[in-house]
C-alpha positions in Angstrom: 13.2 96.0 96.5 16.6 95.2 97.5 19.8 97.1 96.1 20.9 95.8 92.8 24.5 95.2 91.6 25.8 95.7 87.9 28.7 93.8 86.5 30.1 96.1 82.9 31.2 92.8 81.8 32.2 90.8 78.9 36.3 91.8 79.3 36.7 88.6 78.7 33.9 86.6 79.2 35.4 84.0 81.8 36.6 87.2 84.3 32.8 88.3 84.1 31.7 84.9 85.7 34.5 84.7 87.6 33.3 88.3 89.5 30.2 86.5 90.2 31.3 83.6 91.6 33.3 85.6 93.9 29.7 87.5 94.5 28.4 84.4 96.0 31.3 83.3 98.1 31.7 86.3 99.6 27.7 86.6 100.5 26.9 85.8 103.7 23.5 83.4 103.0 22.3 80.8 103.9 19.6 80.6 101.0 18.7 81.4 97.5 16.8 84.4 98.8 19.8 86.0 101.1 21.9 86.7 97.9 22.8 90.0 96.3 20.6 90.5 93.0 23.2 91.2 90.1 23.0 92.2 86.5 26.0 91.3 84.4 26.3 92.9 80.9 28.8 90.5 79.2 29.3 92.0 75.8 32.8 90.1 74.6 32.4 92.5 71.1 34.0 95.6 73.5 37.1 96.5 71.0 40.2 95.1 72.9 41.5 97.6 75.5 45.2 96.9 75.0 45.2 97.3 71.4 43.3 101.0 71.4 46.4 101.9 74.5 49.5 100.6 72.5 48.4 100.8 68.7 45.5 103.4 68.7 43.4 100.6 67.2 39.1 101.4 67.6 38.7 102.8 71.2 36.2 100.8 73.5 34.4 104.0 75.1 31.7 104.2 73.3 30.5 100.9 74.1 31.3 100.4 77.4 29.2 103.8 77.5 26.6 101.6 76.0 26.5 98.9 78.6 26.7 101.5 81.0 23.7 102.9 80.2 21.8 99.3 80.3 22.9 99.0 83.3 21.5 102.0 84.7 18.1 101.6 83.1 17.8 98.1 84.6 17.8 99.8 87.9 21.4 99.0 89.4 22.5 101.3 92.2 26.2 100.2 92.0 28.3 99.4 88.9 31.6 97.6 89.1 34.1 97.1 86.2 35.8 93.5 86.6 38.7 94.1 84.0 41.5 96.2 85.1 42.8 97.6 81.7 39.3 98.8 81.5 39.8 101.4 84.4 42.2 103.5 81.7 38.7 104.8 80.7 37.4 104.8 84.2 37.0 108.6 85.0 35.1 109.4 81.4 32.6 106.1 82.3 31.9 107.8 85.7 31.3 110.9 84.8 28.3 109.2 82.2 26.8 108.2 85.4 25.5 108.7 88.4 25.4 105.8 90.0 28.1 104.5 92.4 30.6 103.2 90.1 33.8 101.3 91.9 37.5 101.8 91.3 39.4 98.3 90.7 42.3 99.6 90.7 42.1 101.9 94.0 40.6 99.6 95.7 43.2 97.3 95.0 46.1 99.5 96.0 44.6 100.5 99.1 44.7 96.9 100.1 48.6 97.1 99.8 49.0 100.1 101.2 46.7 99.7 104.5 48.7 96.3 105.4 52.4 98.1 103.9 53.2 95.4 101.5 55.8 96.0 99.9 58.7 94.2 97.3 55.6 93.4 94.9 55.0 92.6 91.3 52.5 93.8 89.2 51.3 90.8 86.5 48.9 92.5 84.5 48.0 93.4 80.2 50.5 95.4 78.7 47.9 97.4 78.2 47.5 98.3 81.8 51.8 98.6 82.5 52.2 101.0 79.9 49.2 103.1 81.1 50.6 102.9 84.7 47.5 102.3 86.0 48.7 100.4 89.3 52.2 102.1 89.1 51.5 105.6 89.3 48.9 105.4 92.8 51.7 102.8 93.9 54.7 105.5 93.7 52.3 108.2 95.2 52.6 105.9 98.3 56.4 105.1 98.1 55.4 101.2 97.9 58.0 99.1 96.0 57.2 96.8 93.1 58.3 95.7 90.4 57.5 95.4 86.4 58.1 92.8 84.2 61.0 93.0 81.5 60.1 93.3 77.9 60.5 89.3 77.1 58.4 88.5 80.8 55.7 90.8 79.7 55.1 88.8 76.6 55.2 85.7 78.2 52.3 87.2 80.5 50.3 88.5 77.1 50.6 85.2 75.4 49.3 83.5 79.0 46.3 85.6 79.0 45.7 85.0 75.0 46.1 81.5 75.7 43.8 81.5 78.3 41.1 83.4 75.7 41.5 80.2 73.4 40.8 77.9 75.5 44.3 76.6 76.5 44.1 76.8 80.7 46.9 74.7 80.9 49.7 76.5 78.7 48.4 79.7 80.0 48.9 78.0 83.5 52.7 76.7 82.4 53.5 80.2 81.0 52.2 82.4 84.0 53.8 80.5 86.4 57.4 80.4 84.8 56.9 84.5 85.1 56.4 84.3 88.9 59.1 82.0 89.4 61.5 83.8 87.7 60.4 87.3 89.6 60.4 85.4 93.3 64.1 84.5 92.1 64.7 88.3 92.4 63.3 88.9 95.2 59.7 89.4 94.8 57.0 88.5 97.5 53.9 89.1 96.5 51.9 89.5 93.3 49.3 91.6 92.1 47.1 89.9 90.1 46.2 93.0 87.9 44.5 91.3 85.1 41.0 89.7 85.5 42.3 86.4 83.4 45.2 85.7 85.8 43.1 84.7 89.1 41.2 82.4 86.8 44.3 80.7 85.0 46.1 80.3 88.4 43.0 79.3 90.3 44.6 76.3 91.9 47.5 78.3 93.6 45.4 81.7 93.8 44.6 80.9 97.7 48.3 81.2 98.6 48.9 84.4 100.5 51.4 85.7 98.1 48.9 86.7 95.2 46.8 90.0 95.9 43.5 89.4 93.8 41.9 92.7 92.2 39.0 91.0 91.5 38.5 89.2 94.6 39.3 92.9 96.4 36.7 94.5 94.2 33.8 91.8 94.8 34.8 92.2 98.8 34.1 96.0 98.6 30.9 95.7 96.7 29.3 92.7 99.0 30.6 95.2 101.8 29.0 98.1 100.2 25.5 95.8 99.6 25.1 95.5 103.1 25.3 99.0 104.3 23.2 102.1 103.9 23.5 104.7 101.0 25.9 106.9 103.2 28.3 103.8 103.2 31.6 105.4 100.9 32.3 103.2 97.5 35.7 104.9 96.9 
């Protein structure tokens, strides 16, 4: 039987669909049978990650572990989680499973480091920014980066929430205004550090200035799929 990739998703639903589309796009298949088997769990009732990080509202960990168990029981052999903020709980989740579990943050930072990028802005939820998920790794590697100021960060969150509520055009215009402001202070590259952001900026996402964390995660898991079990997933 072919290896199966598991997606711990629903955070949010559109980001999960985006990850699945990117698996298809990155798979060198010529017919249905050559595509990668995928089992996706999309439980959108998992408590809000940013609200828990910022104000201690209900933790999503218990429900994420429950979704993880479903993927394990279904026989998945590698798990991905296309939600940047949820990686705040990555260590706890990884400790709960023996299934290889890719780390979206590390994979994206590895690209930045390996390609010698600098003058980078991190576009992400306020939870991801406050938890310093990207900053901690980039600081260790002496990568120059900026994070949006408080007003800019509020607009980024407004954009993400607008998209989640169905207003894609408003989300796009809000986020593009921040991208323009950051370019004006010398930012050259942008980490799309929230899995809704590549969807919001889909019409621009092929531009070299954007580093799509979801895309990097998917490229890595597709690479894993086409190697044997000795291939490192870290």
